[in-house]
N, CA, C and O atoms as CSV, one atom per row, in Angstrom:
chain,resi,resn,atom,element,x,y,z
A,1,MET,N,N,-49.233,83.198,20.210
A,1,MET,CA,C,-48.333,82.502,19.795
A,1,MET,C,C,-48.187,83.052,17.739
A,1,MET,O,O,-48.969,83.903,17.317
A,2,GLY,N,N,-47.301,82.511,16.939
A,2,GLY,CA,C,-46.427,83.140,16.120
A,2,GLY,C,C,-47.333,81.680,15.372
A,2,GLY,O,O,-47.696,80.670,15.976
A,3,ALA,N,N,-47.542,82.037,13.733
A,3,ALA,CA,C,-47.840,80.994,12.560
A,3,ALA,C,C,-47.087,79.896,12.421
A,3,ALA,O,O,-47.508,78.811,12.021
A,4,ALA,N,N,-45.490,80.252,12.883
A,4,ALA,CA,C,-44.364,79.184,12.683
A,4,ALA,C,C,-44.787,77.642,13.522
A,4,ALA,O,O,-44.758,76.442,13.248
A,5,GLU,N,N,-45.331,78.833,15.127
A,5,GLU,CA,C,-45.677,77.537,16.494
A,5,GLU,C,C,-47.091,77.672,16.367
A,5,GLU,O,O,-47.596,78.160,17.378
A,6,GLU,N,N,-47.788,77.434,15.574
A,6,GLU,CA,C,-48.434,77.046,15.673
A,6,GLU,C,C,-48.577,76.087,14.302
A,6,GLU,O,O,-49.601,75.497,14.647
A,7,ARG,N,N,-48.391,75.760,13.535
A,7,ARG,CA,C,-47.674,74.965,12.587
A,7,ARG,C,C,-46.337,73.653,12.662
A,7,ARG,O,O,-45.967,72.641,12.067
A,8,PHE,N,N,-46.072,74.305,13.541
A,8,PHE,CA,C,-45.304,73.469,13.856
A,8,PHE,C,C,-44.986,73.959,15.496
A,8,PHE,O,O,-44.495,74.971,15.995
A,9,PRO,N,N,-45.646,72.431,16.139
A,9,PRO,CA,C,-45.252,73.151,17.493
A,9,PRO,C,C,-44.084,71.673,18.602
A,9,PRO,O,O,-43.591,70.572,18.358
A,10,GLU,N,N,-44.153,72.477,19.604
A,10,GLU,CA,C,-42.578,72.064,20.225
A,10,GLU,C,C,-42.964,70.159,20.676
A,10,GLU,O,O,-44.051,70.000,21.230
A,11,LEU,N,N,-42.088,68.842,20.430
A,11,LEU,CA,C,-42.682,67.687,20.726
A,11,LEU,C,C,-41.623,67.512,22.008
A,11,LEU,O,O,-40.780,68.287,22.460
A,12,ALA,N,N,-41.919,66.523,22.298
A,12,ALA,CA,C,-40.999,65.721,23.063
A,12,ALA,C,C,-39.869,64.836,21.981
A,12,ALA,O,O,-40.072,64.616,20.787
A,13,VAL,N,N,-39.113,64.577,22.479
A,13,VAL,CA,C,-38.033,64.559,21.434
A,13,VAL,C,C,-38.448,63.196,21.344
A,13,VAL,O,O,-38.950,63.356,20.232
A,14,ASP,N,N,-38.669,61.941,21.590
A,14,ASP,CA,C,-39.566,60.695,21.286
A,14,ASP,C,C,-40.659,60.940,19.999
A,14,ASP,O,O,-40.769,60.245,18.989
A,15,GLU,N,N,-41.354,62.040,20.336
A,15,GLU,CA,C,-42.333,61.790,19.673
A,15,GLU,C,C,-42.503,62.312,18.103
A,15,GLU,O,O,-42.060,63.342,17.595
A,16,VAL,N,N,-43.118,61.488,17.642
A,16,VAL,CA,C,-43.551,61.427,15.872
A,16,VAL,C,C,-44.786,61.740,15.775
A,16,VAL,O,O,-45.846,61.325,16.243
A,17,ARG,N,N,-44.392,62.696,14.956
A,17,ARG,CA,C,-45.929,62.904,13.690
A,17,ARG,C,C,-45.524,62.834,12.035
A,17,ARG,O,O,-44.466,62.476,11.517
A,18,THR,N,N,-46.586,63.240,11.514
A,18,THR,CA,C,-46.880,62.993,10.412
A,18,THR,C,C,-47.151,64.383,9.463
A,18,THR,O,O,-48.131,65.048,9.798
A,19,GLY,N,N,-46.542,64.753,8.580
A,19,GLY,CA,C,-47.467,65.795,7.930
A,19,GLY,C,C,-47.360,65.571,6.115
A,19,GLY,O,O,-47.532,64.541,5.463
A,20,ARG,N,N,-47.049,66.815,5.701
A,20,ARG,CA,C,-46.700,66.461,4.083
A,20,ARG,C,C,-45.985,68.079,3.865
A,20,ARG,O,O,-46.024,69.000,4.679
A,21,ALA,N,N,-45.599,68.077,3.053
A,21,ALA,CA,C,-44.378,69.237,1.755
A,21,ALA,C,C,-45.737,70.318,2.020
A,21,ALA,O,O,-46.967,70.303,2.061
A,22,SER,N,N,-44.448,71.342,2.178
A,22,SER,CA,C,-45.748,72.251,1.825
A,22,SER,C,C,-44.920,73.705,1.256
A,22,SER,O,O,-44.197,74.439,1.931
A,23,ALA,N,N,-45.239,73.829,-0.020
A,23,ALA,CA,C,-44.798,74.653,-0.354
A,23,ALA,C,C,-45.085,76.492,0.380
A,23,ALA,O,O,-46.039,76.940,1.015
A,24,SER,N,N,-43.725,77.183,-0.103
A,24,SER,CA,C,-44.157,78.235,0.965
A,24,SER,C,C,-42.832,79.256,0.891
A,24,SER,O,O,-41.676,78.862,1.042
A,25,ARG,N,N,-43.168,80.458,0.665
A,25,ARG,CA,C,-42.344,81.597,0.345
A,25,ARG,C,C,-41.144,81.545,-0.640
A,25,ARG,O,O,-39.937,81.716,-0.473
A,26,GLY,N,N,-42.213,81.127,-2.168
A,26,GLY,CA,C,-41.564,80.833,-3.072
A,26,GLY,C,C,-41.261,79.629,-4.270
A,26,GLY,O,O,-41.250,79.419,-5.483
A,27,LEU,N,N,-40.957,78.842,-2.531
A,27,LEU,CA,C,-40.361,77.059,-3.172
A,27,LEU,C,C,-42.097,76.574,-3.193
A,27,LEU,O,O,-43.156,76.782,-2.602
A,28,SER,N,N,-41.459,75.722,-4.417
A,28,SER,CA,C,-42.495,74.639,-4.236
A,28,SER,C,C,-42.787,73.940,-3.925
A,28,SER,O,O,-43.691,73.395,-4.559
A,29,GLY,N,N,-42.207,73.191,-2.436
A,29,GLY,CA,C,-42.051,72.146,-1.909
A,29,GLY,C,C,-41.452,72.401,-0.673
A,29,GLY,O,O,-41.491,73.573,-0.297
A,30,ALA,N,N,-40.901,71.571,0.052
A,30,ALA,CA,C,-40.247,71.231,1.045
A,30,ALA,C,C,-38.673,70.998,0.735
A,30,ALA,O,O,-38.356,70.062,0.001
A,31,LEU,N,N,-37.725,71.817,1.274
A,31,LEU,CA,C,-36.740,71.505,1.595
A,31,LEU,C,C,-36.137,71.188,2.165
A,31,LEU,O,O,-36.053,71.926,3.146
A,32,LEU,N,N,-35.324,70.140,2.215
A,32,LEU,CA,C,-35.164,69.148,2.938
A,32,LEU,C,C,-33.242,69.331,3.189
A,32,LEU,O,O,-32.679,69.926,2.270
A,33,CYS,N,N,-32.826,69.104,3.733
A,33,CYS,CA,C,-31.333,69.430,4.542
A,33,CYS,C,C,-30.024,68.741,5.044
A,33,CYS,O,O,-30.260,69.242,6.144
A,34,ARG,N,N,-28.997,68.136,5.231
A,34,ARG,CA,C,-28.590,67.655,6.218
A,34,ARG,C,C,-28.044,68.180,7.247
A,34,ARG,O,O,-27.925,67.637,8.345
A,35,SER,N,N,-27.553,69.662,6.827
A,35,SER,CA,C,-27.511,70.376,7.716
A,35,SER,C,C,-28.295,71.658,8.756
A,35,SER,O,O,-29.389,71.523,8.208
A,36,LEU,N,N,-28.518,72.583,9.635
A,36,LEU,CA,C,-29.381,74.099,9.506
A,36,LEU,C,C,-27.984,74.820,8.622
A,36,LEU,O,O,-28.640,75.799,8.266
A,37,ALA,N,N,-27.128,74.984,8.242
A,37,ALA,CA,C,-26.411,76.214,7.471
A,37,ALA,C,C,-26.991,75.383,6.001
A,37,ALA,O,O,-27.899,75.834,5.303
A,38,SER,N,N,-26.509,74.542,5.820
A,38,SER,CA,C,-26.684,74.474,4.373
A,38,SER,C,C,-28.289,74.600,4.180
A,38,SER,O,O,-28.490,75.326,3.206
A,39,LEU,N,N,-29.471,74.166,4.742
A,39,LEU,CA,C,-30.644,74.386,4.436
A,39,LEU,C,C,-31.174,76.042,4.405
A,39,LEU,O,O,-32.270,76.438,4.009
A,40,ALA,N,N,-30.021,76.882,4.960
A,40,ALA,CA,C,-30.282,78.533,5.415
A,40,ALA,C,C,-29.789,79.082,3.895
A,40,ALA,O,O,-30.332,80.090,3.443
A,41,PHE,N,N,-28.718,78.370,3.107
A,41,PHE,CA,C,-27.481,78.275,2.171
A,41,PHE,C,C,-28.891,78.651,1.089
A,41,PHE,O,O,-29.389,79.687,0.650
A,42,ALA,N,N,-29.265,76.726,0.932
A,42,ALA,CA,C,-30.038,77.028,-0.106
A,42,ALA,C,C,-31.203,77.518,-0.138
A,42,ALA,O,O,-31.498,78.178,-1.134
A,43,ALA,N,N,-31.817,77.408,0.525
A,43,ALA,CA,C,-33.187,78.501,0.581
A,43,ALA,C,C,-33.359,79.915,0.184
A,43,ALA,O,O,-34.174,80.430,-0.581
A,44,THR,N,N,-32.091,80.579,1.107
A,44,THR,CA,C,-32.067,82.187,0.098
A,44,THR,C,C,-31.493,81.996,-1.027
A,44,THR,O,O,-31.522,83.070,-1.628
A,45,GLN,N,N,-31.049,81.304,-1.563
A,45,GLN,CA,C,-30.499,80.512,-2.689
A,45,GLN,C,C,-31.793,80.670,-3.765
A,45,GLN,O,O,-31.938,81.442,-4.713
A,46,MET,N,N,-32.480,79.845,-3.341
A,46,MET,CA,C,-33.296,79.895,-4.290
A,46,MET,C,C,-34.527,80.529,-3.928
A,46,MET,O,O,-35.570,80.380,-4.565
A,47,ARG,N,N,-34.391,81.319,-2.784
A,47,ARG,CA,C,-35.998,82.693,-2.725
A,47,ARG,C,C,-35.449,83.357,-3.611
A,47,ARG,O,O,-36.388,83.832,-4.252
A,48,ASP,N,N,-34.242,83.790,-4.186
A,48,ASP,CA,C,-33.295,85.666,-4.710
A,48,ASP,C,C,-33.317,84.798,-5.948
A,48,ASP,O,O,-32.499,85.218,-6.766
A,49,GLY,N,N,-33.872,83.895,-6.300
A,49,GLY,CA,C,-33.157,82.990,-7.875
A,49,GLY,C,C,-32.472,82.478,-8.002
A,49,GLY,O,O,-32.185,82.396,-9.196
A,50,GLY,N,N,-31.803,81.881,-7.307
A,50,GLY,CA,C,-30.316,81.500,-7.820
A,50,GLY,C,C,-30.953,80.006,-7.677
A,50,GLY,O,O,-32.113,79.827,-7.307
A,51,ALA,N,N,-29.872,78.744,-8.084
A,51,ALA,CA,C,-30.106,77.321,-7.995
A,51,ALA,C,C,-29.425,76.967,-8.068
A,51,ALA,O,O,-28.916,76.746,-9.167
A,52,PRO,N,N,-28.710,76.527,-6.552
A,52,PRO,CA,C,-28.078,75.867,-5.978
A,52,PRO,C,C,-28.386,74.070,-6.088
A,52,PRO,O,O,-29.275,73.226,-5.983
A,53,ASP,N,N,-26.871,74.257,-6.389
A,53,ASP,CA,C,-26.236,72.578,-6.189
A,53,ASP,C,C,-26.712,71.698,-5.203
A,53,ASP,O,O,-26.015,70.931,-4.539
A,54,LEU,N,N,-28.198,71.875,-5.124
A,54,LEU,CA,C,-29.101,70.615,-3.740
A,54,LEU,C,C,-28.149,69.378,-3.475
A,54,LEU,O,O,-27.720,69.125,-2.349
A,55,GLN,N,N,-27.853,68.629,-4.597
A,55,GLN,CA,C,-26.992,67.700,-4.277
A,55,GLN,C,C,-25.635,68.096,-3.596
A,55,GLN,O,O,-25.455,67.208,-2.762
A,56,THR,N,N,-24.836,68.772,-3.546
A,56,THR,CA,C,-23.418,69.086,-3.354
A,56,THR,C,C,-23.821,69.127,-2.090
A,56,THR,O,O,-23.330,68.379,-1.245
A,57,LEU,N,N,-24.660,69.910,-1.847
A,57,LEU,CA,C,-25.360,70.785,-0.466
A,57,LEU,C,C,-26.076,69.698,0.561
A,57,LEU,O,O,-26.470,69.839,1.719
A,58,GLY,N,N,-26.084,68.597,-0.299
A,58,GLY,CA,C,-26.975,67.525,0.629
A,58,GLY,C,C,-28.733,67.517,0.710
A,58,GLY,O,O,-29.550,66.833,1.326
A,59,CYS,N,N,-28.789,68.253,0.087
A,59,CYS,CA,C,-30.326,68.823,0.204
A,59,CYS,C,C,-31.383,68.166,-0.547
A,59,CYS,O,O,-30.913,67.872,-1.646
A,60,THR,N,N,-32.632,67.792,-0.452
A,60,THR,CA,C,-33.642,67.350,-1.274
A,60,THR,C,C,-35.256,68.295,-1.469
A,60,THR,O,O,-35.976,68.584,-0.514
A,61,LEU,N,N,-35.523,68.612,-2.774
A,61,LEU,CA,C,-36.591,69.048,-2.505
A,61,LEU,C,C,-37.894,68.493,-3.141
A,61,LEU,O,O,-38.200,68.378,-4.328
A,62,LEU,N,N,-38.624,68.159,-1.924
A,62,LEU,CA,C,-39.473,67.599,-2.340
A,62,LEU,C,C,-40.587,67.873,-2.442
A,62,LEU,O,O,-40.943,68.356,-1.368
A,63,PRO,N,N,-41.461,67.845,-3.203
A,63,PRO,CA,C,-42.777,68.872,-3.511
A,63,PRO,C,C,-43.568,68.853,-2.801
A,63,PRO,O,O,-43.644,68.017,-1.901
A,64,ALA,N,N,-44.599,70.010,-3.052
A,64,ALA,CA,C,-45.876,69.868,-1.802
A,64,ALA,C,C,-46.227,68.958,-1.882
A,64,ALA,O,O,-45.874,68.299,-2.860
A,65,GLY,N,N,-47.305,68.265,-0.714
A,65,GLY,CA,C,-48.079,67.599,-0.442
A,65,GLY,C,C,-47.651,66.036,-0.451
A,65,GLY,O,O,-48.344,65.020,-0.500
A,66,THR,N,N,-45.835,66.280,-0.363
A,66,THR,CA,C,-45.303,64.380,-0.170
A,66,THR,C,C,-45.284,64.503,1.254
A,66,THR,O,O,-45.079,65.558,1.854
A,67,ALA,N,N,-45.554,63.129,1.895
A,67,ALA,CA,C,-45.117,62.656,3.237
A,67,ALA,C,C,-44.308,62.622,3.484
A,67,ALA,O,O,-43.316,62.459,2.774
A,68,LEU,N,N,-44.407,62.843,5.258
A,68,LEU,CA,C,-43.221,63.506,6.057
A,68,LEU,C,C,-43.751,62.665,7.348
A,68,LEU,O,O,-44.914,62.512,7.723
A,69,THR,N,N,-42.256,62.050,8.046
A,69,THR,CA,C,-42.349,61.724,8.965
A,69,THR,C,C,-41.620,62.617,9.696
A,69,THR,O,O,-40.490,62.864,9.273
A,70,LEU,N,N,-42.152,63.393,11.117
A,70,LEU,CA,C,-41.331,64.394,11.786
A,70,LEU,C,C,-41.481,63.972,13.248
A,70,LEU,O,O,-42.427,63.506,13.881
A,71,GLU,N,N,-39.873,64.385,13.656
A,71,GLU,CA,C,-39.831,63.695,14.770
A,71,GLU,C,C,-38.668,65.180,15.522
A,71,GLU,O,O,-37.696,65.648,14.929
A,72,GLN,N,N,-39.082,65.545,16.665
A,72,GLN,CA,C,-38.244,66.907,17.257
A,72,GLN,C,C,-36.706,66.161,17.941
A,72,GLN,O,O,-36.685,65.302,18.822
A,73,ASP,N,N,-35.607,66.715,17.315
A,73,ASP,CA,C,-33.983,66.466,17.704
A,73,ASP,C,C,-33.994,67.196,18.671
A,73,ASP,O,O,-33.483,68.094,18.001
A,74,GLY,N,N,-34.166,67.912,20.188
A,74,GLY,CA,C,-33.468,68.979,21.147
A,74,GLY,C,C,-34.466,69.902,20.083
A,74,GLY,O,O,-35.606,69.669,19.683
A,75,ARG,N,N,-33.482,71.111,19.788
A,75,ARG,CA,C,-34.453,72.204,18.853
A,75,ARG,C,C,-35.011,71.909,17.763
A,75,ARG,O,O,-36.129,72.368,17.532
A,76,SER,N,N,-34.320,71.017,16.774
A,76,SER,CA,C,-34.561,71.167,15.967
A,76,SER,C,C,-35.468,70.170,14.836
A,76,SER,O,O,-35.022,69.042,14.623
A,77,TRP,N,N,-36.647,70.577,14.175
A,77,TRP,CA,C,-37.173,69.057,13.476
A,77,TRP,C,C,-36.831,67.989,12.641
A,77,TRP,O,O,-36.372,68.594,11.671
A,78,VAL,N,N,-36.741,66.610,12.339
A,78,VAL,CA,C,-35.852,65.908,11.916
A,78,VAL,C,C,-36.967,65.304,11.046
A,78,VAL,O,O,-38.104,65.261,11.516
A,79,VAL,N,N,-36.675,64.744,9.571
A,79,VAL,CA,C,-37.716,64.788,8.676
A,79,VAL,C,C,-37.402,63.581,7.813
A,79,VAL,O,O,-36.392,63.625,7.110
A,80,ARG,N,N,-37.971,62.793,7.807
A,80,ARG,CA,C,-37.812,61.162,7.108
A,80,ARG,C,C,-38.720,60.868,6.124
A,80,ARG,O,O,-39.677,60.293,6.643
A,81,SER,N,N,-38.881,61.018,4.759
A,81,SER,CA,C,-39.628,60.623,3.560
A,81,SER,C,C,-38.918,59.882,2.331
A,81,SER,O,O,-37.928,59.150,2.348
A,82,GLN,N,N,-39.573,60.216,1.458
A,82,GLN,CA,C,-39.041,59.948,-0.088
A,82,GLN,C,C,-39.123,60.650,-0.967
A,82,GLN,O,O,-40.124,61.364,-0.911
A,83,THR,N,N,-38.363,60.827,-1.993
A,83,THR,CA,C,-38.400,60.982,-2.859
A,83,THR,C,C,-39.400,60.662,-3.858
A,83,THR,O,O,-40.163,59.730,-3.603
A,84,LEU,N,N,-39.499,61.184,-4.776
A,84,LEU,CA,C,-40.233,60.455,-5.936
A,84,LEU,C,C,-39.655,59.400,-6.579
A,84,LEU,O,O,-40.218,58.542,-7.257
A,85,LEU,N,N,-38.334,59.534,-6.289
A,85,LEU,CA,C,-38.193,58.270,-7.301
A,85,LEU,C,C,-38.148,56.619,-6.346
A,85,LEU,O,O,-37.786,55.515,-6.754
A,86,GLY,N,N,-38.656,57.018,-5.009
A,86,GLY,CA,C,-38.533,56.151,-4.101
A,86,GLY,C,C,-37.129,55.970,-3.179
A,86,GLY,O,O,-36.998,54.778,-2.900
A,87,VAL,N,N,-36.554,56.407,-2.885
A,87,VAL,CA,C,-35.378,56.785,-2.846
A,87,VAL,C,C,-34.806,57.770,-1.554
A,87,VAL,O,O,-34.586,58.965,-1.751
A,88,PRO,N,N,-34.506,56.881,0.313
A,88,PRO,CA,C,-34.826,57.873,1.274
A,88,PRO,C,C,-34.601,58.919,1.963
A,88,PRO,O,O,-34.004,58.756,3.027
A,89,VAL,N,N,-34.967,60.149,1.604
A,89,VAL,CA,C,-34.170,61.021,2.861
A,89,VAL,C,C,-34.554,61.022,4.108
A,89,VAL,O,O,-35.500,60.405,4.598
A,90,ARG,N,N,-33.418,62.088,4.885
A,90,ARG,CA,C,-33.679,62.171,6.156
A,90,ARG,C,C,-33.260,63.583,5.865
A,90,ARG,O,O,-32.540,63.721,4.876
A,91,GLY,N,N,-33.648,64.875,6.688
A,91,GLY,CA,C,-33.097,65.768,7.247
A,91,GLY,C,C,-33.706,67.309,7.981
A,91,GLY,O,O,-34.669,67.333,8.748
A,92,VAL,N,N,-33.088,68.271,7.648
A,92,VAL,CA,C,-34.227,69.406,8.469
A,92,VAL,C,C,-34.671,70.254,7.380
A,92,VAL,O,O,-34.402,70.230,6.179
A,93,THR,N,N,-35.444,71.044,8.105
A,93,THR,CA,C,-36.373,72.092,6.988
A,93,THR,C,C,-36.893,73.308,7.889
A,93,THR,O,O,-36.865,73.500,9.104
A,94,GLU,N,N,-37.297,73.927,6.988
A,94,GLU,CA,C,-38.036,75.060,8.731
A,94,GLU,C,C,-39.340,74.770,8.352
A,94,GLU,O,O,-39.787,74.151,7.386
A,95,PRO,N,N,-40.049,75.522,9.608
A,95,PRO,CA,C,-41.783,75.035,10.171
A,95,PRO,C,C,-41.821,75.485,8.963
A,95,PRO,O,O,-41.108,74.683,8.362
A,96,GLU,N,N,-42.339,76.553,7.912
A,96,GLU,CA,C,-42.882,76.697,6.824
A,96,GLU,C,C,-43.388,75.786,5.366
A,96,GLU,O,O,-44.394,75.787,4.657
A,97,MET,N,N,-42.430,75.238,5.380
A,97,MET,CA,C,-42.081,74.218,4.751
A,97,MET,C,C,-42.680,72.961,4.974
A,97,MET,O,O,-42.255,71.935,4.443
A,98,ILE,N,N,-43.880,73.002,5.915
A,98,ILE,CA,C,-44.190,71.507,6.096
A,98,ILE,C,C,-45.644,71.902,6.913
A,98,ILE,O,O,-45.687,72.765,7.789
A,99,GLU,N,N,-46.534,71.300,6.569
A,99,GLU,CA,C,-48.129,71.100,7.281
A,99,GLU,C,C,-48.341,69.786,8.623
A,99,GLU,O,O,-47.708,68.730,8.602
A,100,ILE,N,N,-49.039,70.041,9.375
A,100,ILE,CA,C,-49.097,68.061,10.300
A,100,ILE,C,C,-50.296,68.404,10.075
A,100,ILE,O,O,-50.970,69.429,10.175
A,101,ASP,N,N,-50.480,67.021,9.648
A,101,ASP,CA,C,-51.319,66.507,9.858
A,101,ASP,C,C,-52.137,66.888,10.995
A,101,ASP,O,O,-51.611,67.389,11.989
A,102,LYS,N,N,-53.411,66.681,10.918
A,102,LYS,CA,C,-54.588,67.118,11.769
A,102,LYS,C,C,-54.934,65.923,13.018
A,102,LYS,O,O,-55.122,66.220,14.198
A,103,ALA,N,N,-54.968,64.528,12.459
A,103,ALA,CA,C,-55.137,63.436,12.732
A,103,ALA,C,C,-53.455,62.583,13.309
A,103,ALA,O,O,-53.548,61.407,13.659
A,104,SER,N,N,-51.910,63.335,13.360
A,104,SER,CA,C,-50.952,62.760,13.693
A,104,SER,C,C,-51.344,62.446,15.199
A,104,SER,O,O,-52.166,63.245,15.646
A,105,PRO,N,N,-51.099,61.859,15.718
A,105,PRO,CA,C,-50.692,61.903,17.754
A,105,PRO,C,C,-50.147,62.814,17.624
A,105,PRO,O,O,-49.624,63.363,18.593
């Protein structure tokens, strides 16, 4: 089992877990986007030193340590959280950008 599979186990569709945003591969937290395509584009741009317009892409960068609620929707993970200003956000992210709480059900 690879590192991603260990950190991001497969869940039943209705199972919910809690976790935290994690700094990963040059990013300072978890990147949440409305679609997998936007996530891939924004993450690549940011890792290459670019500054994509996250709002236009439907993405939000949550700082490392931000509390998250995780649920699996088919093949993707759906993440819910709040920005630093308390605005609710929901989207997909990369497994490397999340640490699942050990005490999580």
